[in-house]
DRENBALUM-130465 format. One record per residue (C-alpha): residue in three letters; y, x, z. Coordinates in Angstrom, 3 decimals. Last residue first. Layout:
% DRENBALUM-130465
node vexmar = ALA | north = Y | east = X | up = Z;
...
% end
This chain:
% DRENBALUM-130465
node vexmar = ARG | north = 10.248 | east = -17.772 | up = -16.883;
node vexmar = GLY | north = 12.490 | east = -18.152 | up = -13.771;
node vexmar = SER | north = 12.182 | east = -14.827 | up = -13.076;
node vexmar = TYR | north = 13.996 | east = -13.504 | up = -16.117;
node vexmar = ARG | north = 16.844 | east = -15.920 | up = -16.099;
node vexmar = ARG | north = 17.624 | east = -15.339 | up = -12.492;
node vexmar = ARG | north = 17.512 | east = -11.965 | up = -13.122;
node vexmar = ALA | north = 19.640 | east = -12.177 | up = -16.078;
node vexmar = ALA | north = 21.995 | east = -13.925 | up = -14.002;
node vexmar = ALA | north = 22.509 | east = -11.290 | up = -11.626;
node vexmar = VAL | north = 23.100 | east = -8.441 | up = -13.653;
node vexmar = ILE | north = 25.773 | east = -10.682 | up = -15.494;
node vexmar = ARG | north = 27.076 | east = -11.767 | up = -11.678;
node vexmar = ARG | north = 26.976 | east = -7.981 | up = -10.450;
node vexmar = ILE | north = 29.069 | east = -7.190 | up = -13.884;
node vexmar = LEU | north = 31.343 | east = -9.900 | up = -13.131;
node vexmar = GLU | north = 31.788 | east = -8.576 | up = -9.194;
node vexmar = PRO | north = 32.558 | east = -4.932 | up = -10.074;
node vexmar = TYR | north = 35.561 | east = -6.651 | up = -12.576;
node vexmar = ALA | north = 37.011 | east = -9.038 | up = -10.100;
node vexmar = VAL | north = 36.724 | east = -12.667 | up = -11.956;
node vexmar = ASP | north = 40.025 | east = -14.359 | up = -12.189;
node vexmar = VAL | north = 39.833 | east = -14.574 | up = -15.950;
node vexmar = PHE | north = 36.919 | east = -12.367 | up = -17.524;
node vexmar = CYS | north = 38.242 | east = -8.995 | up = -18.564;
node vexmar = ARG | north = 41.790 | east = -9.235 | up = -16.867;
node vexmar = GLU | north = 42.363 | east = -5.826 | up = -14.408;
node vexmar = ARG | north = 45.363 | east = -4.537 | up = -16.796;
node vexmar = GLY | north = 45.500 | east = -6.997 | up = -20.093;
node vexmar = PHE | north = 43.231 | east = -9.167 | up = -22.027;
node vexmar = THR | north = 40.826 | east = -6.401 | up = -22.277;
node vexmar = HIS | north = 41.298 | east = -4.346 | up = -19.384;
node vexmar = ARG | north = 38.116 | east = -3.706 | up = -17.508;
node vexmar = GLY | north = 36.394 | east = -3.564 | up = -21.023;
node vexmar = LEU | north = 33.751 | east = -6.130 | up = -21.531;
node vexmar = ASP | north = 34.376 | east = -6.765 | up = -24.917;
node vexmar = PRO | north = 32.453 | east = -9.783 | up = -26.226;
node vexmar = ASN | north = 28.706 | east = -10.376 | up = -26.581;
node vexmar = PRO | north = 27.513 | east = -13.644 | up = -27.705;
node vexmar = ASN | north = 31.160 | east = -14.460 | up = -29.113;
node vexmar = ALA | north = 31.446 | east = -17.524 | up = -30.215;
node vexmar = GLU | north = 34.035 | east = -18.797 | up = -33.370;
node vexmar = ILE | north = 36.983 | east = -20.877 | up = -34.213;
node vexmar = PHE | north = 36.485 | east = -24.319 | up = -32.441;
node vexmar = VAL | north = 39.009 | east = -26.402 | up = -32.762;
node vexmar = LEU | north = 40.485 | east = -28.684 | up = -29.811;
node vexmar = ARG | north = 43.846 | east = -31.082 | up = -30.997;
node vexmar = ASN | north = 46.003 | east = -30.923 | up = -28.819;
node vexmar = ASP | north = 48.954 | east = -32.343 | up = -31.526;
node vexmar = PRO | north = 50.225 | east = -29.122 | up = -31.955;
node vexmar = THR | north = 46.801 | east = -27.591 | up = -32.828;
node vexmar = LEU | north = 44.632 | east = -25.771 | up = -30.375;
node vexmar = ARG | north = 42.834 | east = -22.883 | up = -31.505;
node vexmar = TYR | north = 39.366 | east = -22.161 | up = -29.838;
node vexmar = ASP | north = 37.504 | east = -19.311 | up = -29.224;
node vexmar = ILE | north = 34.575 | east = -19.106 | up = -27.480;
node vexmar = ARG | north = 33.213 | east = -16.158 | up = -25.310;
node vexmar = ALA | north = 29.672 | east = -15.165 | up = -23.699;
node vexmar = TYR | north = 27.703 | east = -14.412 | up = -20.560;
node vexmar = ASP | north = 24.472 | east = -14.851 | up = -19.016;
node vexmar = ARG | north = 23.075 | east = -16.404 | up = -22.494;
node vexmar = LEU | north = 24.148 | east = -18.216 | up = -25.697;
node vexmar = LYS | north = 21.254 | east = -20.399 | up = -27.316;
node vexmar = LEU | north = 23.906 | east = -21.680 | up = -29.932;
node vexmar = ALA | north = 23.453 | east = -25.124 | up = -28.326;
node vexmar = HIS | north = 23.463 | east = -23.802 | up = -25.234;
node vexmar = PHE | north = 26.952 | east = -22.434 | up = -25.380;
node vexmar = ILE | north = 28.502 | east = -25.039 | up = -27.460;
node vexmar = ARG | north = 27.145 | east = -27.581 | up = -24.707;
node vexmar = ARG | north = 29.169 | east = -25.922 | up = -22.221;
node vexmar = SER | north = 32.352 | east = -24.654 | up = -24.159;
node vexmar = ALA | north = 32.814 | east = -28.716 | up = -25.246;
node vexmar = ASP | north = 32.191 | east = -30.105 | up = -21.769;
node vexmar = ASN | north = 35.091 | east = -27.154 | up = -19.901;
node vexmar = ILE | north = 37.578 | east = -27.535 | up = -23.200;
node vexmar = GLU | north = 37.493 | east = -30.924 | up = -23.236;
node vexmar = ARG | north = 37.845 | east = -31.417 | up = -19.130;
node vexmar = LEU | north = 40.577 | east = -28.717 | up = -20.105;
node vexmar = VAL | north = 42.350 | east = -30.963 | up = -22.945;
node vexmar = ALA | north = 42.050 | east = -34.239 | up = -20.186;
node vexmar = ALA | north = 43.864 | east = -31.623 | up = -18.063;
node vexmar = PRO | north = 46.768 | east = -30.802 | up = -20.101;
node vexmar = LEU | north = 47.360 | east = -27.530 | up = -20.518;
node vexmar = GLN | north = 49.193 | east = -24.290 | up = -19.001;
node vexmar = ALA | north = 47.076 | east = -21.226 | up = -20.384;
node vexmar = LYS | north = 46.159 | east = -18.754 | up = -18.177;
node vexmar = ARG | north = 48.071 | east = -15.869 | up = -19.730;
node vexmar = TYR | north = 47.411 | east = -12.957 | up = -22.791;
node vexmar = SER | north = 50.464 | east = -10.640 | up = -23.665;
node vexmar = VAL | north = 51.710 | east = -9.700 | up = -26.941;
node vexmar = LYS | north = 55.701 | east = -8.750 | up = -26.787;
node vexmar = TRP | north = 56.163 | east = -8.096 | up = -30.510;
node vexmar = ARG | north = 57.523 | east = -4.576 | up = -30.527;
node vexmar = ARG | north = 54.732 | east = -3.691 | up = -27.389;
node vexmar = LYS | north = 52.267 | east = -5.115 | up = -28.735;
node vexmar = TYR | north = 52.555 | east = -3.362 | up = -31.791;
node vexmar = ALA | north = 52.623 | east = 0.184 | up = -30.134;
node vexmar = GLU | north = 49.877 | east = -0.436 | up = -28.137;
node vexmar = ASP | north = 47.642 | east = -1.116 | up = -31.470;
node vexmar = HIS | north = 44.467 | east = -2.405 | up = -30.631;
node vexmar = LYS | north = 44.192 | east = -6.254 | up = -30.443;
node vexmar = LEU | north = 47.224 | east = -6.865 | up = -32.808;
node vexmar = ARG | north = 46.034 | east = -4.708 | up = -34.975;
node vexmar = GLY | north = 42.534 | east = -6.459 | up = -35.523;
node vexmar = THR | north = 44.519 | east = -9.283 | up = -35.533;
node vexmar = ALA | north = 44.397 | east = -12.609 | up = -33.388;
node vexmar = PHE | north = 46.800 | east = -15.137 | up = -34.741;
node vexmar = ARG | north = 50.703 | east = -15.685 | up = -36.468;
node vexmar = PRO | north = 51.764 | east = -12.100 | up = -35.800;
node vexmar = ALA | north = 55.301 | east = -11.798 | up = -36.297;
node vexmar = GLY | north = 56.486 | east = -10.593 | up = -39.427;
node vexmar = ARG | north = 59.968 | east = -12.382 | up = -39.569;
node vexmar = GLY | north = 60.744 | east = -13.245 | up = -36.042;
node vexmar = ALA | north = 59.890 | east = -14.287 | up = -32.656;
node vexmar = GLN | north = 58.843 | east = -12.149 | up = -29.811;
node vexmar = GLY | north = 56.765 | east = -13.614 | up = -27.268;
node vexmar = VAL | north = 53.855 | east = -13.082 | up = -29.033;
node vexmar = VAL | north = 51.227 | east = -14.871 | up = -25.973;
node vexmar = LEU | north = 47.507 | east = -15.193 | up = -26.631;
node vexmar = GLU | north = 46.135 | east = -17.861 | up = -24.051;
node vexmar = LEU | north = 43.786 | east = -17.570 | up = -21.400;
node vexmar = PRO | north = 41.177 | east = -20.732 | up = -21.078;
node vexmar = HIS | north = 39.733 | east = -20.956 | up = -17.199;
node vexmar = LEU | north = 36.371 | east = -19.691 | up = -17.101;
node vexmar = VAL | north = 33.784 | east = -22.296 | up = -17.934;
node vexmar = ASP | north = 30.564 | east = -21.268 | up = -15.527;
node vexmar = PRO | north = 27.196 | east = -21.658 | up = -17.455;
node vexmar = LYS | north = 24.653 | east = -22.763 | up = -16.456;
node vexmar = ASN | north = 23.699 | east = -19.637 | up = -17.528;
node vexmar = GLY | north = 25.808 | east = -17.284 | up = -15.547;
node vexmar = LEU | north = 29.435 | east = -16.693 | up = -17.223;
node vexmar = LEU | north = 31.510 | east = -18.422 | up = -19.758;
node vexmar = ALA | north = 35.069 | east = -17.141 | up = -20.852;
node vexmar = VAL | north = 37.157 | east = -19.117 | up = -22.628;
node vexmar = PHE | north = 39.715 | east = -17.398 | up = -25.426;
node vexmar = LEU | north = 42.392 | east = -19.671 | up = -26.840;
node vexmar = ASP | north = 44.766 | east = -19.432 | up = -29.750;
node vexmar = ARG | north = 47.449 | east = -21.787 | up = -29.703;
node vexmar = GLY | north = 48.142 | east = -23.804 | up = -33.004;
node vexmar = GLU | north = 47.820 | east = -23.615 | up = -36.746;
node vexmar = VAL | north = 44.322 | east = -24.340 | up = -38.688;
node vexmar = TYR | north = 43.849 | east = -22.424 | up = -41.641;
node vexmar = GLU | north = 41.300 | east = -23.997 | up = -43.867;
node vexmar = GLU | north = 38.330 | east = -21.617 | up = -44.392;
node vexmar = CYS | north = 37.191 | east = -18.958 | up = -46.920;
node vexmar = LEU | north = 34.050 | east = -16.721 | up = -45.893;
node vexmar = PRO | north = 33.884 | east = -13.763 | up = -47.697;
node vexmar = PRO | north = 30.394 | east = -12.035 | up = -47.700;
node vexmar = GLY | north = 28.806 | east = -9.506 | up = -45.657;
node vexmar = LEU | north = 30.852 | east = -6.899 | up = -43.824;
node vexmar = ASN | north = 29.999 | east = -4.107 | up = -46.525;
node vexmar = LEU | north = 34.195 | east = -3.943 | up = -46.967;
node vexmar = GLY | north = 34.392 | east = -3.748 | up = -50.408;
node vexmar = ARG | north = 34.136 | east = -7.955 | up = -50.769;
node vexmar = THR | north = 36.875 | east = -8.121 | up = -48.435;
node vexmar = ILE | north = 39.167 | east = -6.296 | up = -50.773;
node vexmar = ARG | north = 38.163 | east = -8.588 | up = -53.599;
node vexmar = LEU | north = 38.785 | east = -11.620 | up = -51.216;
node vexmar = ARG | north = 42.075 | east = -10.861 | up = -50.229;
node vexmar = GLU | north = 42.975 | east = -10.037 | up = -54.289;
node vexmar = ARG | north = 41.643 | east = -13.499 | up = -55.588;
node vexmar = LEU | north = 43.079 | east = -15.160 | up = -52.653;
node vexmar = GLN | north = 46.749 | east = -13.998 | up = -53.183;
node vexmar = ALA | north = 46.228 | east = -14.982 | up = -56.402;
node vexmar = ALA | north = 45.349 | east = -18.432 | up = -55.526;
node vexmar = ASN | north = 48.280 | east = -19.122 | up = -53.558;
node vexmar = ARG | north = 49.129 | east = -18.661 | up = -49.835;
node vexmar = VAL | north = 46.458 | east = -16.332 | up = -48.195;
node vexmar = LEU | north = 46.284 | east = -15.403 | up = -44.364;
node vexmar = ALA | north = 44.039 | east = -12.558 | up = -44.329;
node vexmar = ALA | north = 46.687 | east = -10.965 | up = -45.614;
node vexmar = ALA | north = 48.617 | east = -10.356 | up = -41.446;
node vexmar = GLY | north = 44.783 | east = -8.671 | up = -40.609;
node vexmar = ILE | north = 41.522 | east = -9.305 | up = -40.386;
node vexmar = ALA | north = 39.181 | east = -6.938 | up = -41.116;
node vexmar = ASP | north = 36.830 | east = -6.607 | up = -38.115;
node vexmar = SER | north = 38.936 | east = -8.685 | up = -35.759;
node vexmar = GLY | north = 36.383 | east = -8.209 | up = -33.180;
node vexmar = ASP | north = 33.177 | east = -8.878 | up = -35.393;
node vexmar = GLY | north = 32.586 | east = -8.889 | up = -39.225;
node vexmar = ASP | north = 29.661 | east = -10.340 | up = -40.672;
node vexmar = ARG | north = 30.557 | east = -13.311 | up = -42.502;
node vexmar = PRO | north = 34.151 | east = -11.098 | up = -43.525;
node vexmar = LYS | north = 37.576 | east = -13.014 | up = -43.219;
node vexmar = ILE | north = 39.785 | east = -15.340 | up = -45.163;
node vexmar = PHE | north = 42.030 | east = -17.893 | up = -44.061;
node vexmar = LEU | north = 43.386 | east = -20.471 | up = -46.107;
node vexmar = PRO | north = 47.623 | east = -21.345 | up = -46.641;
node vexmar = TYR | north = 47.083 | east = -23.490 | up = -48.338;
node vexmar = PRO | north = 45.903 | east = -27.030 | up = -49.740;
node vexmar = PRO | north = 42.424 | east = -27.728 | up = -50.484;
node vexmar = TYR | north = 40.206 | east = -25.189 | up = -52.782;
node vexmar = ARG | north = 39.232 | east = -26.409 | up = -55.404;
node vexmar = SER | north = 42.416 | east = -24.254 | up = -57.353;
node vexmar = PRO | north = 40.341 | east = -21.330 | up = -56.405;
node vexmar = ALA | north = 37.450 | east = -21.870 | up = -58.367;
node vexmar = ALA | north = 34.314 | east = -23.095 | up = -56.288;
node vexmar = ALA | north = 30.708 | east = -21.679 | up = -55.982;
node vexmar = ARG | north = 30.765 | east = -18.006 | up = -55.158;
node vexmar = VAL | north = 34.230 | east = -18.722 | up = -52.699;
node vexmar = ASN | north = 31.755 | east = -21.386 | up = -50.317;
node vexmar = TYR | north = 34.450 | east = -23.151 | up = -48.582;
node vexmar = GLY | north = 34.560 | east = -23.739 | up = -45.106;
node vexmar = ARG | north = 36.344 | east = -26.800 | up = -42.851;
node vexmar = PRO | north = 38.032 | east = -25.363 | up = -39.978;
node vexmar = ALA | north = 35.548 | east = -26.851 | up = -36.569;
node vexmar = ALA | north = 36.371 | east = -30.151 | up = -34.421;
node vexmar = VAL | north = 33.697 | east = -30.915 | up = -31.649;
node vexmar = GLY | north = 31.126 | east = -33.805 | up = -32.182;
node vexmar = LEU | north = 28.086 | east = -31.913 | up = -31.455;
node vexmar = ALA | north = 27.410 | east = -32.141 | up = -35.173;
node vexmar = ALA | north = 30.634 | east = -29.913 | up = -35.763;
node vexmar = VAL | north = 29.182 | east = -26.929 | up = -33.468;
node vexmar = ILE | north = 26.204 | east = -26.732 | up = -35.497;
node vexmar = LYS | north = 27.737 | east = -26.461 | up = -38.861;
node vexmar = LYS | north = 30.516 | east = -24.318 | up = -36.873;
node vexmar = ALA | north = 27.278 | east = -21.988 | up = -35.883;
node vexmar = ARG | north = 26.292 | east = -22.010 | up = -39.972;
node vexmar = VAL | north = 28.874 | east = -20.904 | up = -41.122;
node vexmar = LYS | north = 29.732 | east = -18.132 | up = -38.801;
node vexmar = ASP | north = 26.248 | east = -16.616 | up = -38.817;
node vexmar = ARG | north = 26.913 | east = -14.029 | up = -36.215;
node vexmar = ALA | north = 26.675 | east = -16.793 | up = -33.185;
node vexmar = LEU | north = 23.323 | east = -18.146 | up = -34.687;
node vexmar = THR | north = 22.062 | east = -14.278 | up = -35.014;
node vexmar = LEU | north = 23.098 | east = -13.201 | up = -31.597;
node vexmar = GLY | north = 22.182 | east = -16.440 | up = -30.029;
node vexmar = ALA | north = 18.358 | east = -16.417 | up = -31.455;
node vexmar = ALA | north = 17.431 | east = -12.844 | up = -31.319;
node vexmar = GLY | north = 18.661 | east = -12.624 | up = -27.316;
node vexmar = SER | north = 21.957 | east = -13.350 | up = -25.442;
node vexmar = GLY | north = 23.436 | east = -10.911 | up = -22.809;
node vexmar = THR | north = 21.355 | east = -8.948 | up = -20.131;
node vexmar = TYR | north = 17.549 | east = -7.238 | up = -20.235;
node vexmar = CYS | north = 14.773 | east = -8.230 | up = -18.509;
node vexmar = LEU | north = 11.700 | east = -6.565 | up = -20.149;
node vexmar = GLY | north = 8.964 | east = -7.542 | up = -22.034;
node vexmar = LEU | north = 8.139 | east = -4.583 | up = -23.537;
node vexmar = GLY | north = 8.823 | east = -7.110 | up = -26.753;
node vexmar = ASP | north = 11.497 | east = -8.428 | up = -25.856;
node vexmar = LEU | north = 13.373 | east = -5.370 | up = -25.742;
node vexmar = LEU | north = 12.463 | east = -4.596 | up = -29.191;
node vexmar = ARG | north = 13.353 | east = -8.181 | up = -30.368;
node vexmar = THR | north = 16.773 | east = -7.391 | up = -28.218;
node vexmar = ILE | north = 17.458 | east = -4.524 | up = -30.387;
node vexmar = GLU | north = 16.543 | east = -6.125 | up = -33.943;
node vexmar = HIS | north = 19.199 | east = -8.829 | up = -33.139;
node vexmar = ASP | north = 21.987 | east = -6.338 | up = -33.389;
node vexmar = ARG | north = 20.963 | east = -5.812 | up = -36.972;
node vexmar = SER | north = 24.359 | east = -7.735 | up = -38.187;
node vexmar = ARG | north = 26.278 | east = -5.022 | up = -36.456;
node vexmar = GLU | north = 25.042 | east = -2.709 | up = -39.207;
node vexmar = GLY | north = 26.302 | east = 1.421 | up = -37.803;
node vexmar = ASP | north = 23.471 | east = 2.980 | up = -37.777;
node vexmar = ILE | north = 21.804 | east = -0.040 | up = -35.330;
node vexmar = TRP | north = 24.958 | east = -2.135 | up = -34.073;
node vexmar = GLU | north = 26.476 | east = -3.724 | up = -31.108;
node vexmar = THR | north = 24.172 | east = -2.217 | up = -27.715;
node vexmar = LEU | north = 25.983 | east = -3.161 | up = -24.495;
node vexmar = ASN | north = 22.312 | east = -4.021 | up = -22.623;
node vexmar = PHE | north = 22.275 | east = -3.988 | up = -19.494;
node vexmar = VAL | north = 18.232 | east = -3.559 | up = -18.957;
node vexmar = THR | north = 16.707 | east = -4.658 | up = -15.904;
node vexmar = ARG | north = 13.887 | east = -3.719 | up = -13.389;
node vexmar = PRO | north = 13.710 | east = -0.732 | up = -15.576;
node vexmar = ARG | north = 10.621 | east = 0.615 | up = -16.313;
node vexmar = LEU | north = 12.297 | east = 4.552 | up = -16.771;
node vexmar = ALA | north = 9.212 | east = 5.616 | up = -18.535;
node vexmar = ARG | north = 8.865 | east = 2.779 | up = -20.626;
node vexmar = LEU | north = 12.634 | east = 2.563 | up = -21.512;
node vexmar = GLU | north = 12.639 | east = 6.101 | up = -23.055;
node vexmar = ASP | north = 9.465 | east = 5.767 | up = -25.034;
node vexmar = LEU | north = 11.558 | east = 2.423 | up = -26.205;
node vexmar = THR | north = 14.383 | east = 4.859 | up = -26.977;
node vexmar = GLN | north = 12.378 | east = 7.300 | up = -28.789;
node vexmar = SER | north = 10.689 | east = 4.667 | up = -30.910;
node vexmar = ALA | north = 13.671 | east = 3.203 | up = -32.230;
node vexmar = VAL | north = 14.604 | east = 6.034 | up = -34.577;
node vexmar = ALA | north = 17.716 | east = 4.488 | up = -35.068;
node vexmar = ASP | north = 18.701 | east = 5.806 | up = -31.263;
node vexmar = PHE | north = 19.763 | east = 3.210 | up = -28.747;
node vexmar = PRO | north = 21.425 | east = 5.577 | up = -26.236;
node vexmar = VAL | north = 19.487 | east = 5.102 | up = -22.299;
node vexmar = VAL | north = 22.104 | east = 5.542 | up = -19.466;
node vexmar = SER | north = 20.055 | east = 5.375 | up = -16.096;
node vexmar = VAL | north = 20.969 | east = 3.658 | up = -13.348;
node vexmar = ARG | north = 18.913 | east = 3.586 | up = -9.482;
node vexmar = ARG | north = 20.676 | east = 3.017 | up = -6.453;
node vexmar = HIS | north = 22.515 | east = -0.194 | up = -7.357;
node vexmar = GLN | north = 26.128 | east = -2.061 | up = -7.036;
node vexmar = SER | north = 28.400 | east = 1.375 | up = -7.583;
node vexmar = ALA | north = 26.558 | east = 2.818 | up = -9.930;
node vexmar = LEU | north = 27.028 | east = -0.473 | up = -11.889;
node vexmar = ALA | north = 30.259 | east = -0.814 | up = -12.136;
node vexmar = ARG | north = 30.980 | east = 3.052 | up = -13.018;
node vexmar = LEU | north = 27.987 | east = 3.010 | up = -15.634;
node vexmar = VAL | north = 30.718 | east = -0.308 | up = -17.013;
node vexmar = GLN | north = 33.237 | east = 1.180 | up = -16.732;
node vexmar = ALA | north = 31.733 | east = 4.338 | up = -18.600;
node vexmar = GLU | north = 30.335 | east = 2.017 | up = -21.708;
node vexmar = VAL | north = 33.579 | east = 0.241 | up = -22.270;
node vexmar = SER | north = 35.081 | east = 3.697 | up = -22.934;
node vexmar = GLY | north = 36.942 | east = 5.548 | up = -20.565;
node vexmar = ARG | north = 35.661 | east = 8.885 | up = -21.068;
node vexmar = ASP | north = 32.459 | east = 8.417 | up = -23.527;
node vexmar = PRO | north = 29.356 | east = 7.824 | up = -22.090;
node vexmar = VAL | north = 27.490 | east = 10.702 | up = -20.998;
node vexmar = PHE | north = 23.070 | east = 10.750 | up = -21.982;
node vexmar = ARG | north = 21.726 | east = 13.175 | up = -19.649;
node vexmar = ASN | north = 19.792 | east = 16.053 | up = -21.436;
node vexmar = ARG | north = 21.034 | east = 18.239 | up = -18.296;
node vexmar = ALA | north = 22.954 | east = 20.224 | up = -20.385;
node vexmar = ASP | north = 25.284 | east = 16.864 | up = -21.327;
node vexmar = ARG | north = 24.128 | east = 14.309 | up = -24.036;
node vexmar = ARG | north = 26.512 | east = 12.747 | up = -25.866;
node vexmar = GLY | north = 28.448 | east = 9.149 | up = -25.703;
node vexmar = THR | north = 29.345 | east = 5.871 | up = -27.802;
node vexmar = GLU | north = 27.534 | east = 6.681 | up = -31.191;
node vexmar = ILE | north = 24.371 | east = 6.409 | up = -29.225;
node vexmar = ASP | north = 24.814 | east = 3.005 | up = -28.940;
node vexmar = VAL | north = 24.367 | east = 1.804 | up = -25.376;
node vexmar = LEU | north = 21.625 | east = 0.469 | up = -23.231;
node vexmar = LEU | north = 22.708 | east = 1.127 | up = -19.564;
node vexmar = ALA | north = 18.926 | east = 0.855 | up = -18.024;
node vexmar = VAL | north = 19.217 | east = -0.957 | up = -14.206;
node vexmar = ASP | north = 17.305 | east = -0.204 | up = -10.661;
node vexmar = CYS | north = 14.653 | east = 2.383 | up = -12.149;
node vexmar = ARG | north = 11.064 | east = 2.631 | up = -10.790;
node vexmar = ALA | north = 10.986 | east = 5.277 | up = -8.056;
node vexmar = ALA | north = 10.925 | east = 2.620 | up = -5.305;
node vexmar = ASP | north = 7.830 | east = 1.169 | up = -6.799;
node vexmar = HIS | north = 5.585 | east = 4.195 | up = -6.891;
node vexmar = ARG | north = 7.051 | east = 4.358 | up = -3.152;
node vexmar = THR | north = 5.806 | east = 1.111 | up = -2.365;
node vexmar = LYS | north = 2.668 | east = 1.308 | up = -4.819;
node vexmar = SER | north = 1.330 | east = 4.703 | up = -2.411;
node vexmar = LYS | north = 2.239 | east = 2.843 | up = 0.799;
node vexmar = MET | north = 0.082 | east = 0.137 | up = 0.204;
% end
């Protein structure tokens, strides 16, 4: 009995599974995430809560990663991977390998990752729930003249984190549409999506746990008006600090009527389950001037950077160490309930 106890005590508590591009091996062959990265922030939080935490990079030669996980026998894998060889559309393959090992891991499985990434299918599922979503158009089947009134919004089908979304993603005529389609096709992020543009407020709703808990919506605020002011969340708006300062970009807890908050809570839970999401997620909406809620997309592995929406603001009103603890706890409860 004592031998078994010692054997179990030697197990890794949490293996942090990361993309191999996010760090390097040190002199002792330990994988060290890049300083200041999301991976480093999550590792620090995990290490403060668990005795044995190991970082495992996912190698395109998957057998090496699987051998390392088998040797560690982690109680939980905290899955922060986003791609294989830079291809985001293959993230579900990693979860299938984890399922094959019988491991408890955080976040959505292959079904949730696949559904959420397929933006066309996800919108059809959400629309069937009775939640409004932008109309989409097959750009290979219809000429620009057959689309609805401009402006239209163009983005890559397999994009993530505002990939390839800039001000020019909003097109106002057929010539702009053709040019944007040409550029988007050249990005190798899947076929272009063409959708009606929905004017309104950008809302970001985080979900935590598997009931799930729906946190208060955050709203994107562009505090400086003027020509060229951003009208939606572009990659530049998210990552260019000088640009954010210029336009006084910030995020705040959205002030919304009680009826809209109830609608967001109800819709978010139903979307979470319909898209087979797990443990944590973020759903993006637009709220039109007449308070119509419109689903934009669901992110099954949203950015867990400590300051994603401002200083010490990742999931609103949840302290960062507590957020990481709750994600691990949700995965363990889910796995133990099988």
